[in-house]
C-alpha positions in Angstrom: -12.1 35.5 8.7 -11.0 31.9 7.6 -8.6 31.2 4.8 -10.2 29.6 1.8 -8.0 27.2 -0.1 -8.6 27.0 -3.8 -7.7 23.6 -5.3 -6.5 23.7 -8.8 -7.7 20.9 -11.1 -5.3 19.6 -13.7 -5.9 17.2 -16.5 -4.2 13.8 -16.7 -4.5 12.0 -20.0 -3.7 8.3 -20.6 -4.3 5.8 -23.4 -5.8 2.4 -22.6 -6.9 -0.6 -24.5 -10.6 -1.1 -24.8 -10.7 -4.1 -22.5 -8.8 -2.1 -19.8 -11.2 0.7 -20.1 -14.2 -1.7 -19.9 -12.7 -3.4 -16.8 -12.2 -0.1 -15.1 -15.7 1.1 -16.0 -17.2 -2.1 -14.7 -15.5 -1.8 -11.4 -16.2 1.9 -11.1 -19.9 1.3 -11.9 -20.0 -1.4 -9.3 -18.9 1.1 -6.7 -21.2 3.9 -8.0 -18.2 6.1 -9.0 -17.1 7.7 -12.1 -14.2 6.3 -14.2 -12.0 9.3 -13.3 -12.8 9.1 -9.6 -12.1 5.3 -9.5 -8.8 5.7 -11.4 -7.5 8.6 -9.4 -8.3 6.8 -6.1 -6.6 3.5 -7.3 -3.5 5.4 -8.6 -3.1 7.5 -5.5 -3.3 4.5 -3.2 -0.7 2.7 -5.3 1.5 5.8 -5.3 1.3 6.1 -1.5 2.2 2.4 -1.2 5.3 2.8 -3.4 6.4 5.9 -1.5 5.9 4.3 1.9 7.8 1.2 0.9 10.8 3.3 0.1 10.8 5.3 3.3 14.3 5.9 4.6 14.9 6.1 8.4 18.1 7.3 10.0 19.1 6.3 13.6 22.2 6.7 15.7 24.7 3.9 16.0 23.4 2.7 19.4 19.8 2.5 18.2 20.9 0.6 15.1 22.9 -1.9 17.2 19.9 -2.5 19.4 17.7 -3.0 16.3 20.2 -5.4 14.7 20.5 -7.4 17.9 16.7 -7.8 17.9 16.7 -9.0 14.3 19.6 -11.5 15.0 18.0 -12.9 18.2 16.0 -16.1 17.5 12.4 -16.2 18.7 11.7 -18.3 21.8 10.3 -21.7 20.8 6.8 -21.4 22.2 3.7 -23.5 21.5 2.2 -20.5 19.7 5.2 -20.1 17.4 5.2 -23.9 16.7 1.5 -23.8 15.7 2.1 -20.7 13.5 5.0 -22.4 11.7 3.0 -25.6 11.1 0.0 -23.6 9.7 -0.3 -23.5 5.9 -0.4 -20.2 4.3 -3.9 -19.3 2.9 -2.5 -19.4 -0.7 -1.1 -23.0 0.0 -4.5 -24.4 1.1 
């Protein structure tokens, strides 16, 4: 017989300005979702980004030296790299 996992729901209460609530409601409605659904999804995605950005990796001394050498080595001057460096960023166009 399979194990049934019961997920406990908890309440999260926050205060918002009217215009913030209206903006959230407008976006949630556009996606056909509830305010709570929309807010939880957005908050969880942001929380994952924050935690992933702060990931800490440990490596042995030899691996770290190899990694550092790769970072310190200049890229070869290829035509592809020259084109990339001459291309304006989308936000600069």
